[in-house]
C-alpha positions as CSV (number, residue, x, y, z in Angstrom):
1,M,2.1,36.5,28.2
2,R,3.3,33.7,30.4
3,F,6.7,33.5,31.9
4,S,8.8,30.6,30.8
5,L,12.4,29.7,31.4
6,R,12.9,29.5,27.6
7,H,11.7,33.1,27.1
8,A,13.8,34.3,30.0
9,A,16.9,32.6,28.5
10,E,16.2,34.0,25.1
11,A,15.8,37.5,26.5
12,A,19.1,37.1,28.5
13,V,21.0,36.0,25.4
14,L,19.5,38.8,23.3
15,S,20.5,41.3,26.1
16,L,24.0,40.0,26.2
17,I,24.4,40.2,22.4
18,S,22.9,43.7,22.5
19,A,25.4,44.7,25.3
20,A,28.4,43.4,23.3
21,L,27.2,45.0,20.0
22,F,26.6,48.4,21.8
23,A,30.0,48.3,23.5
24,G,31.7,47.3,20.3
25,F,30.1,50.2,18.3
26,F,31.0,52.5,21.1
27,R,34.7,51.5,20.8
28,L,34.4,51.8,17.0
29,N,33.0,55.3,17.3
30,E,36.0,56.2,19.5
31,L,38.4,54.9,16.9
32,I,36.7,56.6,13.9
33,F,35.4,59.9,15.4
34,S,37.6,60.6,18.4
35,G,38.6,63.9,16.8
36,L,34.9,65.0,16.9
37,E,34.5,64.6,20.6
38,H,33.1,67.9,22.0
39,S,33.6,67.0,25.6
40,Q,33.7,63.9,27.8
41,G,30.7,61.9,26.8
42,V,29.5,64.3,24.1
43,N,30.3,63.6,20.4
44,W,29.4,65.4,17.2
45,I,28.9,62.0,15.6
46,F,27.8,59.1,17.9
47,L,27.2,55.9,16.0
48,P,26.0,54.0,19.1
49,A,22.9,56.2,19.0
50,G,21.9,54.5,15.8
51,F,22.6,51.2,17.3
52,R,20.3,52.1,20.2
53,V,17.5,52.8,17.7
54,L,18.1,49.5,15.9
55,L,18.3,47.4,19.1
56,V,15.2,48.9,20.6
57,L,13.1,48.8,17.4
58,G,14.3,45.3,16.6
59,M,14.5,43.6,20.0
60,G,12.4,45.7,22.3
61,L,13.1,45.3,26.0
62,P,16.0,42.9,25.7
63,G,17.7,45.5,23.5
64,C,17.2,48.1,26.2
65,V,18.6,45.9,28.9
66,G,21.6,45.1,26.7
67,I,22.3,48.8,26.2
68,F,22.0,49.3,29.9
69,V,24.5,46.5,30.6
70,G,26.8,47.7,27.8
71,T,26.8,51.2,29.3
72,L,27.6,49.9,32.7
73,Y,30.5,48.0,31.2
74,L,31.8,51.1,29.3
75,D,31.5,53.3,32.3
76,Q,33.0,50.9,34.9
77,A,35.9,53.3,35.5
78,H,33.4,55.8,36.9
79,L,32.3,53.1,39.4
80,L,35.8,53.1,40.8
81,H,35.7,56.8,41.5
82,G,32.6,56.8,43.6
83,H,30.1,57.6,40.9
84,A,28.0,54.4,41.1
85,T,24.6,56.2,41.2
86,T,25.5,58.4,38.2
87,T,26.8,55.4,36.2
88,F,23.7,53.4,37.0
89,M,21.4,56.3,36.1
90,T,23.4,56.9,32.8
91,G,22.8,53.3,31.9
92,I,19.1,53.6,32.5
93,V,18.9,56.8,30.4
94,S,21.0,55.2,27.6
95,G,19.0,52.0,27.5
96,F,15.5,53.0,28.3
97,T,15.1,56.4,26.6
98,P,14.7,55.0,23.1
99,W,12.3,52.3,24.4
100,L,10.2,55.0,26.2
101,V,10.1,57.2,23.1
102,M,9.0,54.1,21.1
103,K,6.2,53.3,23.6
104,V,4.9,56.9,23.7
105,M,5.0,57.1,19.9
106,N,3.2,53.7,19.6
107,H,0.5,55.0,22.1
108,W,-0.1,58.1,20.1
109,R,0.0,56.1,16.8
110,L,2.9,58.0,15.5
111,L,5.0,54.9,15.0
112,S,4.0,51.6,13.5
113,A,4.1,48.8,16.1
114,D,4.9,46.5,13.2
115,L,8.4,47.2,11.8
116,K,7.4,45.8,8.4
117,N,5.2,48.9,8.0
118,L,7.7,51.4,9.4
119,T,7.9,54.4,7.0
120,H,10.8,56.8,6.4
121,H,8.7,59.5,8.0
122,Q,8.0,57.5,11.1
123,L,11.7,56.5,11.4
124,L,12.9,60.1,11.0
125,N,10.4,61.3,13.6
126,F,11.4,58.6,16.0
127,T,15.1,59.4,15.5
128,L,14.5,63.2,16.0
129,I,12.4,62.7,19.2
130,Y,14.8,60.0,20.6
131,A,17.9,62.2,19.9
132,A,16.3,65.2,21.7
133,A,15.0,63.1,24.6
134,N,18.3,61.3,25.0
135,A,20.3,64.5,25.0
136,V,18.0,66.3,27.4
137,L,17.9,63.4,29.9
138,H,21.7,62.8,29.8
139,Q,22.5,66.4,30.2
140,W,20.0,66.9,33.0
141,L,21.3,63.9,34.8
142,W,25.0,65.0,34.5
143,S,24.2,68.5,35.5
144,L,22.3,67.3,38.6
145,N,25.2,65.0,39.7
146,K,28.0,67.4,38.9
147,V,30.4,64.5,38.0
148,H,32.7,66.7,35.8
149,D,32.8,70.4,34.8
150,H,29.6,70.5,32.9
151,Q,27.4,73.2,31.2
152,M,24.1,71.6,30.3
153,W,22.9,74.2,27.7
154,I,26.3,74.1,25.9
155,E,26.6,70.3,25.9
156,L,23.0,69.7,25.0
157,W,23.2,70.7,21.3
158,P,26.4,68.8,20.3
159,M,24.9,65.7,22.0
160,F,21.6,66.1,20.1
161,V,23.4,66.6,16.8
162,G,25.8,63.7,17.5
163,D,23.0,61.3,18.4
164,L,20.9,62.4,15.4
165,L,23.8,62.2,12.9
166,G,25.1,58.9,14.4
167,A,21.6,57.4,14.2
168,L,21.0,58.5,10.7
169,L,24.3,57.2,9.5
170,M,23.7,53.8,11.1
171,L,20.1,53.5,10.0
172,Y,20.9,54.3,6.3
173,A,24.0,52.0,6.4
174,F,21.8,49.3,7.8
175,K,19.2,50.0,5.1
176,G,21.9,49.7,2.5
177,L,23.0,46.4,3.9
178,L,19.4,45.1,3.8
179,R,19.1,46.1,0.1
180,M,22.3,44.2,-0.6
181,V,21.0,41.1,1.2
182,R,17.4,41.4,-0.1
183,P,17.6,43.3,-3.4
184,G,13.7,43.5,-3.8
185,T,13.3,45.6,-0.6
186,S,10.8,48.4,-1.1
187,S,11.9,52.0,-0.9
188,S,8.6,53.2,0.7
189,S,9.2,51.5,4.0
190,F,12.4,51.1,6.0
């Protein structure tokens, strides 16, 4: 793949769109599900997890970069309190965990590289593995950096459940929208 200014510009625009969409869904999640927040940064239902899945499966690396930038934007208050490294690392975990899971599953042929052939089973497996990896990496990072009073093994499960439920809600809402837009969509693939 050759580098071109056009491809770089397209990737930058897709990343910025991804960042705006991710940050927007984060704020929407706060509005709708603020009562289901388990602790700071851990929610029992986390819609942006589903958006991470959609952005990474749909856009690839520009989606990851957008999630990273969106996370930095959302966590900018932490930058003011001297937690720049943790904020940066949280952005990396948020943006690149779903991409890494996708690449590993593609390598082991557990996930179709072509989204047109993505089955319900593959999507569910991806969502489960992504939610587990995301929860473990976030909790591990936060426990290492001791930013706030944190108990990794207690926070891990609500984050996993929140990411899983949020992702499934978003994916099936997106699937419903696709069916409304394209009524002939097959039920055997996503």
